[in-house]
N, C-alpha and C positions, 0 to 999 in steps of 0.2 A: 406307881411310878416311884423310882428310888430317888433318894436325896442327891446322889451323884448325877443322875440325868437332869434333875432340876438345875443344879449348879452349872452344869455344862451348857444347858439351853440358855440360861441367863448370860453366860459369858459370850455366847454367840450373838445375842441380841444387843448387847451394849455397844453403842457407837464408839468408834475410835477417833478421839479428838486430836490425835497427833498426825493426822494425815494431810493437813494444809493450814492456810491462814484463815482466820476469821475476818469478818468485815471490820471490826475495830482495829485489829492488828494491821490490816492493810491500810486503813485510813491514817494511823499513826506513822507508818513507814513513809507513805506519800507526803505527809505533812513535814516530816523531818527532811526529806529530800528537797522539798520546795523551800524550806527555810534555809538550808545550807546553800542552795543555788542562789537565792536572793542575796545572802551575805557575800558570796563570791562575786556576783555581778556588781554590787554596790562598791565593794573593795576594788574591783577592777577599774571602775570609772574614776574613782579618786586617785588610783595609782597612775592611770593614763594622764589625768590632768596634771599631776605632780611632775611626770616625765616631760610633758609638753612645755610647762612653764620653765622647768630647769633648762631644757634645750634652747628655749627662746633667750634666756639670760646668758647662756654660754655663747650663743650666736652674737650677741652684742659684745661680750667680752672678747670674742675672736676678732671682730671688726676693730675693736679698740687696739688690740695687740698688732693686727696687720697694719693699721694706720701708724702706730708707733714705729714699727719696723721700717715702713716706707719713708717715714720722716727722716730717719737717720741713715738711710741707705743711699747708694749711688743712683742717680737718675738715669733715664733711658739714653740720654745723649752722651753718656760717659763722664759728665761732670758731677759735682756734688749738688744735691738738691738743697738749696739754701732757704727755701720757703718752709715755714712751719706748716704742719698738716694737723688736722683735727677732725673731731666728730661733733656735730652740733645737734643738741637735743632741745625740743620745744614741747611743752605740755599744754599750750594754749592754741587757739585758732584751728582746732581739729587736727593738729599735727602730733597728737600723742601716740600715734601708731607708726611714726616714721622717724628717721634720723638721717642727717646729711653728712657725708664724708667730703671734706673740702681741703683746698690748699689756700693758705692765707697769703693773698697777693699784696694787700695794703699794709701789712705789719701791725694790725691792731689786735690780733689773736682772737678775733670773734667773727663768726660767719655773718657777713653783711649782705649776702646774696650776690648774684652775678650782675654786672661784670666786675664788681669790686673784688670779689674772691673767685677763685676757680672752683667750680662745682665738679666734683669727681663722680659721685654717685649718691643715690638716695636709697636707703634700705627700708623695707617695709616689714613691720611685725605681722605675725599671724593675727587675723581680725579678732580672735578671741582674747587678745592681750593688749595692754596699753602701758605706756610709760606714765605711771601715776604720780611720781614725784621726783624731784631733783634736790639733793641736799649737799651742801658743802659746809660742814660745821653747823653753826646755827642759822646760816643763810639757806633759804629755800627759793631759789630763783625759778622763774617759769621758763627761762631759756638759759642754756649752759653750753659753752664750747669747751671741750677737753682737747687741749692742744699739746703737740709734741714738736720739739725743734732740735735739730742736730747741734752738737755732737752727742748730747746726753739723751738718755731714755726717760728723763724726768717729764712729768706732766704738769701743765699749768691750767688753771680753771678761770674762765671769764664769763661774766653774765652780761646782759644787755647794757648798753652804755659803756662798753669796754672796761668794765670794772673787774679788776683781778681779785678773785676771792682767795684770800690767804688766811682766813680765820681758822682753818683746820688743814690737816694734811691728807684728808680723804674726801673724795667726791663720791656720792652714792646715787646710782641711777636705779630706781625701783620699778620693777616690772610686775604688773598685777593682772590676774585673770579678771576680765570684765564681770561685774556683778558679784564678785566674791572678795574675800579678804586674803586669799592665797597669793603670796608674792615671793619674789626672789630679788635680791639686790646685787648689782654689779658695783664693786668698790674699786676705785682707782686712787692710788696714793700719789703724792707729789714725787716720790722716788720712782714712779713708773710701774709699780706692781699692780696687777689687775687680778681680781678674784670674784667669785660668785658666792654669795651668802644666802642662807635661808632666813627670812624675816619671821 
């Protein structure tokens, strides 16, 4: 047998390792795909939570703006609406997931309930969120009425006992996702500006 035939026979018997994946390569590829999928899913959940809490804060801000506009606009009977309107927030008594839009009938700029004040509507937050705190400067009331009165767009802030809070020019309504520290803040200035901030 010649040397050439020996070499050619050995070439034919040598396995070709380039024809497919080995078990280790397959396991590495699957592991990488699982890891990337897990990262995407975790990121998607946190992104969804951020979008939901931001939307909840913007809903409160929208209701504040709508109340402000209705307070300075013409009423349905063609006359000027002379009563102040506001939104009442309460962080105690299981009311941390609702707020009340009202018309101040008795002139004390604080929601005292019906029949003293005219109840317009009650807005409810998504059950996953709560109004965690109310702040006006250094004051942290458990109840706060943000009130608007024509002809100006200015806001006034009143706590329980009809105390006007004038220690600062900004009231902050903090919305938090229950069980987490993720929150957004709705800021209302005394000049009537309303904005949403990330805490």
